[in-house]
C-alpha positions in Angstrom: 77.3 13.5 -33.2 78.8 16.9 -32.2 79.8 17.5 -28.6 81.3 20.6 -26.9 82.7 21.0 -23.5 83.3 24.5 -22.1 86.8 23.3 -21.2 87.6 21.7 -24.6 91.0 23.0 -25.7 90.5 21.6 -29.2 87.0 23.1 -29.7 84.1 21.2 -31.0 84.4 17.4 -30.8 83.0 15.4 -33.7 82.2 11.8 -32.7 82.0 9.1 -35.3 80.6 5.5 -34.9 80.3 2.5 -37.1 79.6 -1.2 -36.6 82.3 -3.0 -38.6 82.9 -6.8 -39.3 85.6 -6.6 -36.5 83.3 -4.9 -34.0 82.2 -1.3 -33.1 84.6 1.4 -34.3 84.6 4.9 -32.8 86.6 8.1 -33.4 86.7 11.7 -32.2 87.8 14.5 -34.5 88.7 17.9 -33.2 87.7 21.4 -34.5 91.2 22.7 -33.7 93.8 21.3 -36.1 91.2 18.9 -37.6 93.0 16.2 -35.5 92.3 12.7 -34.5 91.8 12.8 -30.7 90.5 9.2 -30.3 90.1 6.1 -32.5 89.2 2.7 -31.1 87.9 -0.7 -32.2 86.0 -2.9 -29.8 87.0 -0.4 -27.1 90.7 -0.9 -27.8 92.5 2.3 -28.5 94.3 2.4 -31.9 95.8 5.9 -31.4 97.2 7.7 -28.4 94.3 9.7 -27.2 94.2 12.7 -25.0 91.6 14.5 -22.9 89.3 17.1 -24.4 90.6 19.8 -22.1 94.2 19.1 -23.1 96.1 20.5 -26.1 97.4 17.8 -28.4 100.5 16.4 -26.7 103.6 16.4 -29.0 101.4 17.3 -32.0 99.2 14.2 -31.6 96.8 13.7 -34.5 97.2 17.2 -36.1 97.1 18.1 -39.8 100.3 19.7 -41.1 99.8 22.2 -43.9 101.3 23.7 -46.0 104.4 21.9 -44.9 105.2 19.1 -42.5 108.3 18.8 -40.3 110.8 21.6 -40.3 112.0 24.6 -42.4 115.6 25.4 -41.4 115.9 28.8 -39.6 112.3 29.5 -40.6 113.7 30.9 -43.9 113.2 29.8 -47.5 114.2 31.3 -50.7 112.4 31.6 -54.1 113.9 33.3 -57.1 116.4 35.1 -54.9 113.7 36.3 -52.5 114.0 35.3 -48.9 110.8 34.5 -47.1 110.9 34.8 -43.3 108.5 32.6 -41.4 107.7 32.7 -37.7 110.0 30.5 -35.6 107.6 27.9 -34.0 110.3 25.5 -32.7 112.4 27.8 -30.6 114.7 25.1 -29.2 115.9 24.4 -32.7 115.2 27.8 -34.3 113.1 26.3 -37.0 109.5 26.7 -38.4 107.7 23.5 -37.8 104.5 21.7 -38.9 102.9 24.4 -41.1 100.4 27.1 -40.4 97.2 25.3 -39.3 98.3 23.4 -36.2 96.3 25.7 -33.9 93.6 26.8 -36.3 89.9 26.1 -35.8 88.4 24.4 -38.8 84.9 25.0 -40.2 82.4 22.3 -40.4 81.4 21.4 -43.9 79.4 18.3 -43.4 78.9 15.4 -41.0 77.1 12.1 -40.5 77.3 9.3 -37.9 80.3 7.9 -39.8 82.0 10.9 -41.5 83.0 14.5 -41.0 84.5 17.1 -43.3 86.2 20.1 -42.0 87.7 23.1 -43.8 90.3 25.8 -43.1 92.0 28.6 -45.1 95.6 29.4 -45.2 95.7 33.2 -45.6 98.7 35.2 -46.9 101.1 36.0 -44.1 104.7 36.6 -43.2 106.8 34.1 -45.0 104.0 32.6 -47.0 102.3 35.1 -49.3 99.7 32.6 -50.7 96.1 31.7 -50.1 94.9 28.1 -49.9 91.5 26.5 -49.2 91.9 23.2 -47.5 89.6 20.4 -46.4 90.0 17.1 -44.5 87.5 14.3 -44.4 87.5 11.5 -41.9 85.3 8.4 -42.5 84.9 5.2 -40.6 84.6 2.3 -43.0 84.5 -1.5 -42.8 88.3 -1.4 -43.4 89.3 1.3 -40.9 89.6 5.1 -40.7 90.0 6.7 -44.2 91.2 10.3 -44.5 91.0 12.6 -47.6 92.7 16.0 -47.9 92.1 18.6 -50.5 94.2 21.7 -51.1 93.1 24.4 -53.6 95.2 27.4 -54.5 92.8 30.3 -54.5 95.5 33.0 -55.0 96.8 34.6 -58.1 100.2 32.9 -58.3 101.6 29.4 -58.0 102.0 28.3 -54.4 104.4 25.7 -52.8 102.6 23.1 -50.9 103.3 19.9 -48.9 101.2 18.0 -46.4 101.6 15.6 -43.5 99.8 14.3 -40.4 100.9 13.3 -36.9 99.1 10.2 -35.6 100.5 8.2 -32.8 99.4 4.5 -33.2 99.0 1.9 -30.6 97.2 -1.4 -29.8 95.8 -0.2 -26.5 95.8 -3.5 -24.5 99.5 -4.2 -25.4 102.4 -2.1 -24.0 103.8 0.0 -26.8 107.3 -1.2 -26.1 106.2 -4.8 -27.1 104.9 -3.8 -30.5 106.9 -4.3 -33.7 107.3 -1.2 -36.0 107.7 -1.8 -39.7 108.5 1.0 -42.1 108.5 0.2 -45.8 111.1 2.8 -46.8 114.4 2.4 -48.5 116.3 5.6 -47.5 117.0 7.5 -44.3 117.1 11.3 -44.2 120.3 12.2 -42.4 120.1 15.3 -40.1 122.2 17.7 -38.1 121.9 18.4 -34.4 118.9 20.7 -35.1 117.1 17.8 -37.0 117.5 19.6 -40.4 118.4 17.4 -43.4 122.0 17.2 -44.5 121.8 14.1 -46.8 120.1 10.9 -47.7 121.5 7.3 -47.0 120.2 3.8 -48.0 118.8 2.0 -44.9 120.3 -1.3 -45.9 122.6 -2.6 -43.3 121.8 0.1 -40.8 119.7 0.4 -37.7 117.3 2.4 -39.8 116.3 -0.6 -41.9 112.9 -1.3 -40.4 111.4 -3.1 -43.4 111.5 -6.4 -41.5 110.4 -4.7 -38.3 111.9 -3.9 -34.9 110.6 -3.9 -31.3 109.5 -0.3 -30.4 111.0 -0.6 -26.9 114.5 -0.8 -28.5 114.0 2.2 -30.7 114.9 5.9 -30.2 113.7 7.7 -33.3 112.9 11.1 -34.5 113.8 10.3 -38.1 112.5 10.9 -41.6 112.5 8.3 -44.3 112.1 8.4 -48.1 111.8 5.8 -50.9 108.5 4.6 -49.5 107.7 1.3 -51.3 104.4 1.3 -53.1 102.2 -1.7 -53.7 99.0 -1.3 -55.6 99.4 2.4 -55.5 100.0 2.9 -51.8 102.7 2.6 -49.1 102.1 0.8 -45.8 103.7 1.0 -42.4 102.6 -0.9 -39.4 102.6 -1.8 -35.7 102.1 -5.5 -34.8 101.3 -7.1 -31.4 102.8 -10.4 -30.3 99.5 -12.1 -30.9 99.4 -11.0 -34.6 97.0 -8.1 -34.4 98.2 -5.3 -36.6 97.5 -1.6 -37.2 98.6 -0.4 -40.6 99.0 3.2 -41.7 98.7 3.5 -45.4 99.2 6.5 -47.8 98.6 7.0 -51.4 101.3 7.7 -54.0 101.6 11.3 -52.8 102.8 10.1 -49.3 106.4 9.3 -50.5 107.9 10.1 -47.1 107.3 9.1 -43.5 108.6 10.3 -40.1 108.9 7.9 -37.2 109.0 9.3 -33.7 109.3 7.2 -30.5 109.3 9.7 -27.6 109.5 8.3 -24.1 107.8 11.3 -22.5 104.4 11.0 -24.1 101.4 11.4 -21.6 100.0 8.0 -22.2 96.4 7.7 -21.1 95.2 4.5 -19.5 91.6 4.6 -18.4 91.2 7.7 -16.3 94.9 8.0 -15.4 97.8 9.4 -17.4 101.5 8.6 -17.1 104.6 9.5 -19.1 105.7 6.6 -21.3 106.8 5.6 -24.8 104.6 6.3 -27.8 105.2 5.8 -31.5 104.1 8.3 -34.2 104.1 7.1 -37.9 103.7 10.4 -39.8 102.9 10.1 -43.5 104.3 13.1 -45.5 104.3 14.3 -49.1 107.7 15.9 -48.6 110.6 15.7 -46.2 111.9 18.4 -43.8 113.0 21.6 -45.4 111.3 20.9 -48.6 110.7 24.6 -49.3 114.5 24.9 -49.7 115.4 21.6 -51.2 112.4 21.2 -53.5 112.2 17.5 -52.7 108.6 16.3 -52.8 107.3 19.9 -53.0 104.2 20.5 -55.0 103.6 23.8 -56.8 99.9 24.4 -57.2 98.9 26.8 -60.0 96.1 29.3 -59.4 92.8 27.4 -59.2 94.5 24.0 -59.1 93.3 21.4 -56.5 95.4 18.6 -55.0 93.9 15.5 -53.3 95.9 13.3 -50.9 94.6 10.2 -49.1 95.8 8.0 -46.3 94.2 5.9 -43.5 94.5 3.5 -40.6 93.5 -0.2 -41.0 93.3 -2.6 -38.1 93.4 -6.3 -38.8 93.0 -9.4 -36.6 90.7 -7.7 -34.0 87.6 -9.7 -34.7 86.3 -11.6 -31.6 
């Protein structure tokens, strides 16, 4: 189903529904940024939602292409040529979260359970390449499955990375009481502007979240590498005290993850909103400043297409 409110800040709203073994699942995907605005199971919110008339708070749910996270000083260099991007994080003087975060995507196809949206990255200041991109969201018996494609439709190889920005939750449990687990073995050390300066093993540090830590005790805006793969995918999760769990998984391309635990997120409860703690688990194919470091960066040849998959899987919610 497609709905449109005259006040919708994120354009057309694509509503998905599916009866699953754990109960009815619903999701709302936005035209702008191809973002997840809502996702729930049995009426329990599994992502931090926001009103249709609001812009995505703190990047909630948006697709980050052709780079996630930051590029230092909004400058990157290739073969001695400096490329100057637009500064989109003025407080830190960086370019952040790619070029499609406020772009309206085109509808490719939709059904009750799935929608596919498309957007083009056109040549522009700091990024002289052209990409055709799509993102498909599908409700399945296991959860919400997401597939991205990026095709280089220009005449020269193009640097590409991808990420997304979902905030997960288990809506009837205070976020502070949830346990966050990140299956990652290294921490990306940063300077005061949150740009990378090195990589450290997480073992023996507060950044070792492989066994989990209570969200209320965390203060994170940190990137991690060395994502551990099992059966071809990495998994990170939030778990409630009663054992219910929401798992964010990514395929082998999602070798990095960012964890963000802001305490000023406009948390929506019913019809009211208050500032509170939220937790984003952001799967990424490359870390911050990948255009300069080359870490995780994919160079797509002309005509080459890249497919990346990730998803959200709830468990233990059946009545």
